[in-house]
Each structure stands twice: as C-alpha cells, then as structure tokens.
KOLKELO-702178 format. One record per residue (C-alpha): residue number from 1; residue in one letter; x, y, z. Coordinates in pm, whole numbers, plus 50000, padded with zeros to 5 digits. Example, Ala and Ser with C-alpha at 12.3 -4.5 7.8 and 13.67 -1.06 7.14 Angstrom:
<rs>
1|A|51230|49550|50780
2|S|51367|49894|50714
</rs>
This chain:
<rs>
1|M|34019|19921|36206
2|S|33659|19904|36322
3|E|33381|20126|36446
4|V|33127|20001|36706
5|T|32771|20139|36696
6|G|32540|19971|36946
7|N|32572|19596|36881
8|A|32682|19639|36521
9|R|33043|19638|36412
10|K|33141|19808|36088
11|S|33480|19751|35929
12|I|33667|20058|35805
13|T|33960|20020|35568
14|I|34230|20274|35489
15|G|34054|20337|35159
16|D|33752|20471|35349
17|L|33957|20763|35483
18|P|33897|21109|35336
19|N|34113|21201|35036
20|C|34290|21474|35232
21|I|34422|21214|35479
22|L|34520|20976|35198
23|H|34709|21262|35033
24|T|34898|21326|35356
25|I|34994|20957|35382
26|L|35111|20932|35020
27|E|35321|21249|35050
28|F|35548|21052|35284
29|V|35591|20781|35019
30|P|35827|20810|34716
31|I|35611|20921|34424
32|Q|35697|20613|34216
33|D|35552|20398|34497
34|A|35254|20629|34540
35|A|35174|20575|34170
36|K|35158|20198|34225
37|T|34860|20243|34461
38|S|34645|20319|34153
39|V|34595|19942|34101
40|L|34435|19890|34443
41|S|34081|20000|34355
42|K|33878|20249|34155
43|K|33908|20504|34433
44|W|34285|20464|34457
45|M|34322|20491|34080
46|H|34331|20870|34086
47|I|34449|20946|34442
48|W|34818|20972|34356
49|S|34749|21191|34052
50|T|34567|21446|34267
51|L|34841|21487|34530
52|P|34858|21859|34616
53|H|35236|21838|34679
54|I|35462|21672|34423
55|V|35794|21572|34582
56|L|36064|21458|34340
57|D|36362|21406|34568
58|H|36677|21191|34575
59|L|36469|20871|34608
60|F|36282|20954|34288
61|F|36595|21044|34092
62|H|36774|20732|34220
63|Y|36480|20524|34095
64|V|36495|20702|33757
65|S|36870|20646|33719
66|K|36832|20274|33793
67|S|36552|20241|33539
68|G|36763|20401|33268
69|A|36480|20638|33175
70|S|36499|21012|33117
71|A|36423|21213|33430
72|S|36275|21501|33230
73|S|36038|21272|33036
74|I|35911|21102|33354
75|I|35860|21440|33524
76|S|35663|21558|33220
77|K|35440|21250|33239
78|I|35378|21302|33612
79|L|35278|21664|33557
80|L|35059|21586|33255
81|Q|34879|21305|33441
82|H|34813|21529|33740
83|T|34446|21623|33760
84|G|34422|21825|34082
85|V|34551|22156|34214
86|I|34930|22160|34252
87|M|35004|22345|34576
88|G|35370|22246|34589
89|L|35645|22120|34358
90|H|35979|22015|34505
91|L|36270|21915|34276
92|I|36558|21800|34497
93|S|36869|21606|34396
94|S|37240|21636|34475
95|T|37338|21419|34176
96|C|37083|21461|33894
97|K|37093|21753|33652
98|L|36811|21900|33448
99|A|36842|22120|33141
100|Q|36730|22483|33158
101|S|36443|22407|32918
102|D|36320|22119|33136
103|V|36320|22337|33447
104|D|36138|22615|33259
105|Q|35872|22367|33150
106|C|35818|22243|33507
107|I|35803|22590|33660
108|I|35572|22737|33397
109|F|35340|22434|33426
110|V|35297|22464|33802
111|L|35270|22843|33790
112|E|34963|22792|33576
113|H|34812|22551|33832
114|G|34791|22769|34144
115|I|35121|22664|34305
116|Q|35197|22794|34654
117|K|35532|22630|34734
118|L|35825|22573|34499
119|T|36162|22413|34577
120|L|36436|22390|34315
121|D|36757|22230|34439
122|M|36929|22039|34159
123|A|37294|21950|34098
124|N|37337|22169|33794
125|D|37680|22304|33697
126|E|37552|22647|33601
127|N|37290|22859|33772
128|Y|36936|22830|33642
129|L|36789|23151|33503
130|L|36439|23186|33642
131|P|36155|23251|33394
132|D|35996|23596|33421
133|K|35652|23447|33498
134|I|35765|23345|33845
135|F|35788|23706|33964
136|T|35420|23780|33908
137|C|35272|23453|34034
138|A|34996|23566|34271
139|T|34959|23225|34443
140|L|35328|23165|34526
141|T|35390|23195|34903
142|H|35704|22985|34971
143|L|36009|22976|34744
144|K|36331|22784|34804
145|L|36594|22802|34531
146|S|36947|22667|34497
147|R|37195|22747|34219
148|C|36963|22996|34054
149|F|37015|23332|33889
150|F|36781|23627|33931
151|E|36794|23877|33648
152|L|36578|24152|33788
153|L|36436|24473|33652
154|D|36366|24764|33882
155|G|36026|24724|34046
156|T|36021|24343|34028
157|Q|35795|24192|34292
158|F|35669|23866|34436
159|P|35320|23986|34539
160|N|35233|23722|34802
161|L|35562|23554|34889
162|I|35590|23482|35264
163|S|35916|23286|35274
164|L|36220|23315|35043
165|K|36528|23092|35080
166|L|36820|23128|34840
167|E|37132|22911|34834
168|H|37434|22937|34604
169|S|37233|23189|34403
170|K|37303|23523|34243
171|I|37083|23829|34229
172|A|37169|24086|33965
173|G|37002|24405|33857
174|H|36964|24544|33507
175|R|37301|24664|33371
176|G|37456|24653|33717
177|L|37231|24927|33857
178|E|37087|24911|34208
179|I|36724|24802|34183
180|N|36415|24769|34401
181|L|36273|24424|34470
182|Y|35926|24443|34624
183|L|35825|24166|34863
184|P|35520|24315|35036
185|M|35418|24000|35226
186|L|35762|23851|35301
187|E|35818|23742|35663
188|T|36123|23513|35636
189|L|36438|23559|35424
190|E|36732|23316|35420
191|L|37050|23375|35219
192|R|37312|23100|35200
193|F|37627|23139|34991
194|C|37469|23412|34779
195|V|37643|23691|34586
196|D|37545|24040|34469
197|V|37258|24055|34718
198|D|37389|24388|34845
199|S|37310|24553|34509
200|V|36937|24483|34550
201|Y|36724|24720|34755
202|L|36470|24495|34927
203|V|36134|24644|35017
204|C|35983|24409|35276
205|P|35754|24589|35523
206|K|35657|24264|35701
207|L|36001|24098|35727
208|D|36065|23956|36076
209|N|36320|23676|36033
210|M|36646|23689|35839
211|S|36932|23441|35808
212|I|37267|23515|35639
213|V|37514|23231|35591
214|S|37842|23288|35405
215|S|37696|23566|35192
216|Y|38009|23772|35178
217|T|37877|24090|35019
218|V|37659|24182|35320
219|T|37842|24442|35533
220|F|37750|24700|35795
221|R|37703|24942|35505
222|C|37395|24737|35408
223|F|37258|24779|35761
224|N|37287|25156|35727
225|R|37142|25178|35375
226|N|36861|24922|35365
227|P|36567|24976|35606
228|I|36490|24602|35626
229|F|36775|24567|35877
230|A|36612|24823|36103
231|R|36289|24623|36091
232|I|36378|24256|36141
233|K|36329|24107|36487
234|H|36522|23782|36453
235|L|36863|23754|36284
236|C|37082|23448|36228
237|L|37445|23478|36114
238|D|37723|23225|36073
239|G|38078|23302|36182
240|S|38208|23396|35837
241|S|37918|23633|35766
242|L|37960|23787|36110
243|K|38328|23856|36041
244|N|38253|23993|35695
245|L|38013|24252|35836
246|G|38321|24445|35944
247|S|38525|24387|35628
248|L|38525|24762|35564
249|S|38514|24885|35924
250|V|38335|24812|36251
251|P|38148|25125|36358
252|D|38082|25207|36720
253|M|37721|25293|36635
254|L|37520|25237|36319
255|D|37323|25512|36147
256|V|37002|25332|36243
257|S|36877|25163|36557
258|L|36802|24794|36505
259|N|36478|24631|36618
260|L|36634|24291|36691
261|Q|36483|24084|36969
262|S|36706|23779|36916
263|L|37044|23715|36756
264|R|37165|23368|36667
265|I|37528|23304|36571
266|C|37615|22966|36417
267|D|37957|22805|36376
268|I|38154|23087|36531
269|K|38532|23073|36545
270|I|38622|23311|36826
271|S|38831|23607|36708
272|I|38856|23976|36786
273|K|38697|24069|36453
274|R|38396|23842|36506
275|I|38351|23949|36868
276|S|38372|24319|36777
277|C|38111|24273|36500
278|A|37878|24087|36737
279|L|37917|24360|37001
280|C|37832|24624|36739
281|L|37506|24445|36655
282|L|37421|24409|37023
283|R|37501|24772|37106
284|N|37272|24890|36829
285|S|36982|24663|36934
286|P|36811|24817|37240
287|N|36529|24558|37230
288|L|36747|24247|37203
289|V|36678|24002|37486
290|E|36800|23665|37351
291|L|37147|23561|37235
292|D|37191|23213|37086
293|I|37540|23081|37005
294|D|37519|22756|36810
295|E|37861|22591|36849
296|V|38198|22754|36892
297|V|38399|22572|36626
298|K|38769|22504|36568
299|V|38840|22615|36923
300|N|39175|22436|36935
301|E|39304|22669|36666
302|T|39205|22976|36867
303|I|39381|22892|37195
304|C|39694|23080|37084
305|Y|39482|23396|37053
306|A|39337|23367|37404
307|D|39568|23635|37551
308|E|39497|23873|37263
309|L|39122|23821|37306
310|L|39152|23868|37684
311|D|39335|24198|37636
312|Y|39075|24320|37388
313|L|38778|24238|37613
314|S|38945|24382|37922
315|E|38998|24711|37737
316|A|38646|24710|37591
317|V|38455|24672|37918
318|N|38223|24965|37846
319|E|38142|24837|37496
320|V|38072|24489|37631
321|S|37848|24623|37909
322|K|37650|24834|37661
323|A|37611|24537|37429
324|L|37479|24302|37697
325|R|37267|24546|37896
326|M|36928|24405|37786
327|I|37008|24033|37743
328|R|36772|23807|37937
329|T|36842|23467|37781
330|V|37168|23319|37654
331|R|37177|22977|37489
332|L|37506|22805|37410
333|R|37467|22494|37196
334|K|37711|22204|37142
335|F|37920|22308|37442
336|K|38252|22121|37461
337|G|38402|22283|37768
338|T|38707|22440|37602
339|S|38889|22726|37770
340|T|38765|22965|37497
341|E|38402|22872|37565
342|M|38448|22898|37942
343|Y|38598|23245|37911
344|L|38317|23356|37681
345|I|38059|23239|37937
346|K|38244|23419|38216
347|V|38226|23746|38019
348|L|37856|23700|37942
349|L|37769|23634|38306
350|A|37977|23925|38435
351|H|37826|24188|38203
352|S|37457|24094|38167
353|P|37269|24273|38450
354|K|36924|24154|38335
355|L|37016|23795|38258
356|E|36756|23541|38372
357|R|36863|23217|38205
358|M|37187|23083|38063
359|I|37112|22753|37892
360|I|37418|22544|37808
361|E|37356|22241|37589
362|Q|37640|21992|37614
363|Y|37791|21849|37296
364|K|37664|21491|37273
365|R|38016|21341|37259
366|S|38144|21525|37565
367|N|38296|21335|37857
368|V|38047|21308|38146
369|T|38316|21342|38415
370|Y|38443|21665|38263
371|S|38086|21790|38237
372|Y|38046|21790|38617
373|Q|38376|21974|38649
374|H|38261|22235|38397
375|L|37932|22280|38578
376|N|38102|22337|38913
377|E|38333|22595|38756
378|L|38045|22771|38580
379|L|37850|22796|38903
380|S|38145|22973|39065
381|Y|38154|23256|38809
382|C|38046|23606|38916
383|R|37710|23718|38783
384|A|37598|24073|38717
385|S|37237|23964|38755
386|P|37122|23826|39092
387|N|36841|23643|38909
388|A|37060|23461|38658
389|E|37018|23083|38653
390|I|37242|22836|38475
391|K|37075|22535|38315
392|Y|37327|22272|38202
393|T|37179|22000|37985
</rs>
C-alpha cells in the first residue's frame, strides 16, 4: 500500500493503520492466532491484548482440546493479560463444558470492566445459574444466553439492556410467585426453547421486537395479562409456538388490541389449530400490514387434512376477511409449490383487499419447469385487491 504526495511516494504498512481498524481485523481471526501477532513488532505486542471484543468460539475450544490444556486456565490467562476495555465477551461451544465457578469468574471479571455485550452458549449438561451482579450491570446492553437459569427476585432489573436472547433457559421467580422483571431500555426480546417465562411479568416500555420459538408456556392468556404484547410492533413465532398459543382456547377477540405491524411465522405445519391461532392474532392487530411466512414444512404429511382445512376456511370466511383486512405485503419464503401452499396463497389473495405485494421466494431446490407452471396458476387466482402484484423469485 502506498500514498502519493506530489512526487514523493510513502509506503504504508498494515501496522500503520489506527488501532481501531487493527482491532476490527483481529476480531475476525481466532484469538489464538491473534495472540501470535504480538511477535511482529513493538506496536503489535499489545494490540491483541486490547481487543474490545473477546470471542472464544468453537475454533478456540478446538485449539484448546488439541493442545491438551485446560480451557478455564487459558481463558483466565487471556482475561488477566487483557489491558483495555472489554466491550464484549462471547463464550461459544457446542462441545466444551465449563464449570459453574469458571463461568462465574469470567462473568464477574468482565462485569467489572465495562462490558456491553455478553454471549454465553456452552455445552453444559445443567443450566448455569447467573451471578446476581449481572442484573445491576449498568453498561450491559446486549445479552445472549443459552442453557442458563434465572433465579429472580421481584423488582429485578437490567437497567440498560437493549437486546435479550434466551435459549434453552429457565426463568423462575422467588418461591414460585409471579414477579416483575424491569427492562426499561429493552427493544428486542428473543425466547427459544424457554420454560416458566409466563410466570414473569416483564416491564419493557420500549420493546418493539419479540421472537418466540418453541417456548410452550406462552399462551393467549399471556397476551391478555402482560401489556408488553399490546406494545410490540414486530412478532416472530414458529409453528409449535403458534399452535401452543391456543392450548387452552382460541378466543375470537383478545382483551387487548395488539399494536403489531408485522407478523412472521417460521416453520409452520398447516393445521386448523395453527391457522385459527394466526387468524386470532391478525384479527386483533388493526395496524398489521406485513405477513411473512418462512417455509411451510412437512407439507406431505398435511395433504390428508386438506379437505378438513378447506371446510374450516370456507366456514370462517368472515373471520378470514377480518384478519386480512389491513395486510399490504405478504412474503412466502422457501416456496415448494405444494397443493397446501397453493391453497394458502389463494385464500390470502382472495381476502386481502389492501394487498399491494405478494412476494414468493422459491425454494432453492425446486424444479424450474414446475416453477413456471406454479407462476401461471398463481397469476390466475382471484384477487380482492386490484393493486396486488405477485413477485415470484
């Protein structure tokens, strides 16, 4: 690399770059390789030990296992040698396990060094119990936890947390009582395979985005009782969570009006229960304009229920029309062209009077010849909206 000034030419090496750029480069390199750059020059000697984000992922733990060393001892050395501000710590491994005491030591260390982002996703057999200090960390803004256990007292809060993602985790209150968890700055909440989350009363005045995947304790009762569901604008559900919403009953109308602008449904196996739960959400969301269906799965197993589904939808015309009255954009991902998908599209087109765009993204393994046949059939379907366009990609 060179810089030309007049007739002079000055050579610029990578080491001449600002530290912030060098940090960005080294964050894409396994930390054990980043440490080796310390031998390059005096400037490089301390670059790796001042990285603002420490990423200890599967590459690091694979390196540790091959070396025969103790993962916890190496992690301790890395943290002790670190001389700069730690903005992020990410412990990620699907094979390596760390003891509760080792995790506590890591978390407490970074909490005392101004951490903003923390990821804990280790292959432990039992859930980690989070240290109490984590709940009062004023600098923590992004938290992603897997296989963890929250033992909360009423009034617990994360004062500045913006994003919270929990997977295979459990939230429990004190002595089984319903408690308040205050998240005053939270904007994004993701729950994947979590339990007991319905017993926690979340206070999140800024929450906009919520994702629920296979968290079976979330029902329509939660929508009626917890005001966060009346506040969120963007909701993502998988097929199993969608079905479970109506595990007690599927109401015609909820006690509250939802503020949803978009609803995304992932991995949906078409059934009457799932369709009725989706229609309930749509009916109770007067501001919802975008519906995103990310893959209709196991469709071959649902063909035998096609007549039953057809009868249900034909009898529920009013409910369907109410549910789709405001939809402007529909996106169907991983489209395979099955009869179930085609019928679903026909219903959406026929009952969406304000529809502007239906975007159908073909499954990458689909047959091209059949794709043209599907497109021709789709274009022949009746549309409630004269402005509806079909984009087939």
